[in-house]
N, C-alpha and C positions, 0 to 999 in steps of 0.2 A: 481628549486623552493625549498624553505625552507619546512622542515617537520612541521606538526602540533606540538603543545606543548606536552610534556610528560603527561601521565595520572595523575601523582601526581599534576602537575600544574593545570590541569583541575578540579580535586577534590577540590583544594584550591580555585579556582575561583567560583566553585558551592557553597562552604561554604560561600564565600563572598556575593554571590547573595542572599542566604538565610538570612544572617544577614542584608543586606541592604534593600531588597525588601519584604522579607517574614519572619520577625523575630518571628512571632507567629506560623510558620509552625512546624510540628512535625519532618519531615525529607523529603528527596527527593531521586529520582532515576536519576542518570546521565546516559544518553544513547545516541543512535544514531550512525551514521557511523564513527564518529571520535573515538568512544570507541571500535569499531570493528577493528580499524587499517586501515580503508578505507577512512579516512577523508582527506581533502585538507586544504589549508590555508583559504579557503572560506567556509568550512563546519560550520554549526551552532551547538551549544550545545542544545540538547534536554533534558529538565529537567522536570520530573514529580514531582510536589510539592504537598505534602500531609498535609492537616490540619485535626484536629479533627472535626471541624464544619465550614461550609460555607453556605451563602445564596444560592449559585449556583456554579457549576463548570465553569471555563472559561479558555481560551487560550490567551496568551499574547506574543508578539514578541517585542524585544528591543535589543539594543547594551549595553554591559557591558564590560568596560575596553577594548573596541575595538572588542570584540567578538559578533557576532550575536547569539542571544539566543532565543529559543522558549520554553516557559514554559506552561505546561498543569497542571492547578491548580485544585485540587480535594480533596474530603474526601474519606475514604474507601467505603462509600456507593455510591457515585457518580462513582467511579471507577468500582464498581461492576455492576452498571447499564450500563455504557458505554461499558464495555467489553462484556457483555452478551446480552444486549438489542439493542445496536447500532452497534458495530463493528462486532460482530459474525454474525448477519443476513446479513450485507453488505459484509462479506467475507474478510475484511481487518483488520487483528489483530494489529493495530498500537499501542494502549495502552498496550495490553498484551505483545507484543514484547518488548516495552520499559521497562516494569517492570521486565519481565523475564530476559532480558539481562543486565539490568541497575545495576550500582554500587550504593550502598546505602550511602547516605551522610547525616549527618556526619559519621554515622556508622550503621552497621546492628543492628536491634533490633527485638523484638518479633512481633511488628506490621508490620514492613516492610517485615519480613519473611512470615507472614501470607498473605500479599498481593502478594508476589512472588508465593506462593502456589496457590493462586486464579488465577493468570495469567496463570500458567502452566496448571491448570485444564481447563481453557478456551481454551488454545492452543491444549490441548489433545482432546477436544471434536470435534474440527474441525467445519467448518461452516455448516449450514443446506444444505441438498441436494437441488439442483435446481429442480423446477417443470418442467414438460414437456413444459408448456407454456413459462417459462423463457428460457429454452434451445432453443426452436423454435424461440423465438424473437431474441436471439443472433445469431442463424444460419442465420436468415433473414438479420440482420444487416451486418454480415460478408459477406454474398453473395453479397449484394449491393456494398460493398466496393471492393470486388474482381472484380466485373463487371466494376467499375470505373478504376481499375488498369489495366485491360486487354487492354483497349483502351483509355488512357488518352488524353486529348486535349493538354496538355503541361507538361513539366517536373515539373512545380510548382504544378499542380493539382495532378500529380503522387505522389509527396512528401507529399502533404496534405492528400491524401487518405491513403498512406502508413503509415503515422504517426498515424492516427486514428486506422488503422487496427492493428498496433503493440500493442496498448494497449488492444483493444477489443479481439483480438485473444488470447493474453496471459491470460486475465481474463477468457475467455471461457475455455481454457485448464485447468486452475486451478480448476475452480468451477465445470465444468462438470465431473471432476475426483475426486470430494469431497476433494479438497485441499484448503488451505488458498491461497488467491489471493495476488497479488502484483501490485504496481503502478510504472510508470516512471522508474527511474534509478535502482529501486530494482528488476525489472523483471529478468534481467540476473542472479543476485545473487540467487534469490529464485528458478529459473529454474535449476541452477546448483546444488542446494540441492536436488531437487525432481527428476530431469531427466537430468543428464549431457549431454547425447547424444542429446537430444532434444535441450538443450540450445545451443550447438554448431551449429546445423542446423538452429535454430531460428535466432541467431545472424548473421551467414554467409548469410542467405537468405535476411534479411533486409538490411544488409550492401551492398549487391549487388544491391538491389532495390534503396537505397538512393544514392550510389556513382555512379553506372553505369547506373541506370535507367532501369535495367533488372528485369522483374517481374516474370519470369518463375519459379524460385525456391520458391518464396513466395507463388505463386498459388499452387504449388505442396505441399508445407508444410501445407497450409491451408486445402487443400483437405484431407490430411492425418489426421490432427487433428479433422476435422469434421466427417470423415467417420464412426467411431464407434457410432456416435450419429445421423446418418441419412444423412450426407453429406450436400451439398448446398441446400438452401431452398428458393424458390420464389413462385411458383404456389401453391395456396391452402391456404396460410396463411391469416387468418382473425383476426383482432384486434377490439374487441368491446369496445366502450367507455362506461363508467358508465351511466346508464339510467338517473341519476339525473344531468348530465352535460347539463343543459339547462338554458337559460336566455332569458326572453321575450325581443324582439327587440323594 
């Protein structure tokens, strides 16, 4: 398989994107897996485009000269809002990471450096601590998935339950330990940064589950991750709906 284009070529393409689609933009941050040296021929370009003023922030996907491109179009004010009021409470620092790791295009300047400092401030703050209710809800969800994995009706259902558990268990580990969370393919990479030993056990356990259909190591791993926070949870959990959730029939 051919390697992705060199970074200099990607910077040139990003400049062309700015000239063609965003001629009034101030600058951009070129980011994503391809900039970390982890991209493939099918990796898209993640570009945060920054304007002085916009009616609203938006996200747009398109192809440019054969490259799949995702643009995140913002002003400094909307970036400030999204990083601290949307991404931080959710625990997934997507924009802060893109800005912190991104290459400034066409070049670094005072405004782009200020946004990098803002992104690094957000990352240093970490996400808010989960409440006891949030932890219990996740423990309950994980417990139900483990019960489905203990005695699946078929390999297909085992794979489905295991796939959901993969994401939920990783998110629980990160958030319950006051760490930024990760999604999908980024889970092993972020685990490797925070806990390489756990990353090895996590990946090996789920590989055994998905390839061989054996759930024992995943169950053991899950029990170990939940144990400091009270273990599996089923009996005694009560979830109250808001009192205003009523509609006359």
